[in-house]
Every structure is written in C-alpha cells, then in structure tokens.
C-alpha positions, 0 to 999 in steps of 0.5 A: 519458473524464473521471470525477469524483475522489473525494470519500469517503474509503473503505478495504478490510479482507479479513474471513472472506473477503469484501471489506469497505469503511469510510467514513473521511469520518465521522470515528468512532472505535473499531471501523468497521462496513463500508458495504457488504460483497462475496463473491468469485465462487464458489471465488475466494481473495482475494489484494488488493482495491479498490472503487470510492466509489459502492459499486456494485462491488469489484476483487480480485485472484487469484493468476491473475485480476482480478475485478469484483463488483456489490453482488449479488454478480454477476461483472461482468468478469474479466481472467484472470492468463495463463497460471496460476501455476506456483507457488502460493506466493511471489507477490501480485498487487496492484490499486488503484482510479486517483484518478478511478475509471476504471482498476485498476492491476494489479502481476502478479509473473508471473517469481516465479508461473512465467510465464516472462516479466518482471513486469507492471504494467498498467492496465485499464478499470474498467469493462470490464477491458480492458486500457488499457496495460501495461508490462514491468517489470525485477523478479523480485518477490514482491509490490508495494505500490501507493499513489495520489498524489491530484493526479497522478493518478500512481501509485506501485509499490514491488516487493519483491524478498526479499534483492535489494531493494526497486525503486520506480516511478512511473507514469501514463497519457498519449496514447501509453500508460504513462509509467514513471519508475523510482527510481534505487536498489534498496534503499528501500523505500516507505511512505507519501506525505504528504497534500498529496503533496509528500514521501513517506517511505521505509526503507532495506532493510537497516532502518537508516534513514529518508528523507523524499523530495521529490515526484516525482524523490525527492531527498531532503530528510530522514534519520534513522538509528537513532542518532536514535532514542537505540538502538545499530544493532547491536542494533535496527532500523527496522521497514518500517511507519510513515507519515504521522500527519499532514501534518507529523508521521510514525510511524516504528517501531524493533523488537529483542529483550530479552536473553531474545529477546523481540521489541519494538517503539516507535512514534516521532513525527518532526517532519517539517519540523524532523527533530525526535525528538516523544514515542512514540506508543502505538498500541495495536497488537498488532505493528508492522505492524498501524498504518496512519497517516491522515494526520489524526491518527488510525489504524487497527489491527484488531479481533479481528474482522478490523475495523479500529479507528480511534484519534486523537492529538489 
C-alpha cells in the first residue's frame, strides 16, 4: 500500500513524561510550543518516541513494548518485546517512523536486556503493530540511533556496544522482506545525514577524528583529525555529536579539560566540500550533546522547561 511522503517537518521531545510534537516548517525561532501532546498509557515509562505528521498518533518504546496512542489518549496497539527484560538498565529500545509513514522501525537490544537471543531490527505496520519484517543482528548493543534517508526510504541504524565499539547498518524493505547491509567497520559512530542524502557524518569511536562518507556505500570523502582543529590529540577529543548545519557545513564538537579539571567544549563549523575550518559557532548549549542541527542553518537546544529552543546562523 502506498503512503504519502512527509510534507511537514516534525520533531518530538519528551517533556515531563509526555510526548510533545513540534512543527519546524514555521521557521519560528526561540522556545517552541508543541503542536500536539500525547500522554503514555498508564504505567508506561517512555524511552524513545516518534509521531505521524498528521498528528493523530504517537508511537513510543518502553523497556518491554512498542505502543501506539491516539490524541484522545486511547491505546491503539501494543507490540510486546518479549519476554520481559531480565535487566532494567543498560538497554534502550528505539523507534522511528518511515519516510512514507507506513512503518515503525524498532531496534531491540535483546541481548543486553537478557532475553537470551540476538539483537533484532523489526519493521512494524504503523496501523496495526503487526510485524512486517525482522532480522537478527550480530550485535550486543545498549541502544541504537536510527536516521531516515528521505529520498530512498532507507533507514540507518548505529548500534552502540559500549567499549566494544559501534556498528552501522542500512536497511530497506523489499517484496521478500528486510534487506540488510552492514558497513565494514566497528569503530565509527553515526552522527548525521546530509540534507540531500548524498553524504553522512561519523566520529571515530575512539574520538580521534570525524569523517564524511558518500551515501550509500560509505566511501570516505573527508577526514579531519584533532590536529586539523589546532588541538593536541593527547589532550582533547571529538565528541559524538554535531551534524549538518547546512548542506555544505557540519558542526564538529571538540572537548577537553583545563588544568584545574574543568570541562570545556567548542563547536566548529567545517565546509564539507573543501574541508576548510570556518569560524566557531556559539550554539548557546549547556553541554556538547544539547545541539541538534537541522540542515537549514538552524539548530535546537533545550530550554529549562524541556521544550526545544530554535536558533539560526543567518
């Protein structure tokens, strides 16, 4: 069944236990107000969340389930992550809605949850919660970051395995099921996709450099190490954060400590086409991870209320 592709730019945040949706198409700056809010079912503690752009349904994960709720608070469907997790910490199931809004992609960190089985990547029907396709992964992950490729409908998944590294996959749905591709490395963390989908950004798991890769196969087209930013590699590191500020500009975050052990961080702008280091960016963020670039020269941080603040670079 064909589904229309997204026309609105919707992001979600969890504020006081409720899933809040914000429409970025308005180009409003400052503290954003949610256009819709959903409360979880009684007793559920939300781990990850996504919504449909028609704003009639929200989807979220708990440690043991994927749940769909309507705007009136009614539960539409529930997909159990069975058996219940043997451990309550160290694993975070994630979910993201497909670009055509027909499927909910779910990463299940089953091994770390103590379910005595490999991790799984599952595609659920957005309307019913039924399994469309699924595949076992050769990972023992704590959590997974999922990014949508809007043009192809592909989904990228970065499974973080703690000290063992990070494994990046790409998947798509075909007539025969789920087609899985694993990138040939376990030491790069997925950060962001370019706005046009032609590139993606990673940071070395050891936090020594950043790289830009061609999509879809991952050929490296640009690498910058800490010395390229004028820092001693023995004293600073690249954070697993940042992303595309604009189609040809990425934010790279470098952090370290002062002599009196006070932590500091800086956000650098890099021109991807040339590798040229541009001016630093004042992101107004309180920590290096509270920056979500949007690809249109704007980015989000978080207000003390929990709602996002949108800033612009011009």
